C-alpha positions, 0 to 999 in steps of 0.5 A: 671078682673071681669071674673077672679073673676067670675071663682074663685067663681064658682069653686067647694070646695075640698072634705071634706076628704082633709080638714081633712087630715092635722088634721089626719096627725098631730095626727099621728105625735103626736102619733108616736113621743110623745105618743107611746115612752112615753107608751113604757117607762112607760111599761119598768118602770112598769116591772123594778119596778115589778122586785124589790127584796130584796138586790137591790140598788134603786134610788127614784124619790126624789133622795134618794139612798138606798138598798131594805130591804123588798118588798110587793105589794105596798110598799118597805122598803129602807135602806138609812143608817145603821139602817135608813129605809124609807118606800116608795111607789114602784111607786116612785122608779125611777131606779134600780142601777145595782150591782157594778154600780153607780146611773143613775144620778151620 
């Protein structure tokens, strides 16, 4: 029995890179399954917001649906009812509703 313990104690430790391999594997999994898809979604959202023009129907992050009346670099004026305009930050616009379509959350 003591011979078995002595043999186990004299065994060499594995190389350092093998100990880091599981951590590197977990980072790779997080990158490809979580971070990269989210970066792709953010890029699509930025492109969609940059393409907003007068007359587009949009949905804000708060759920307000309206028609874009005026657009500048950082803000968009949205008409939510006849004669009722709201000035919003462009980055808070969640989606652009296709012409003749329903809102994404309907």
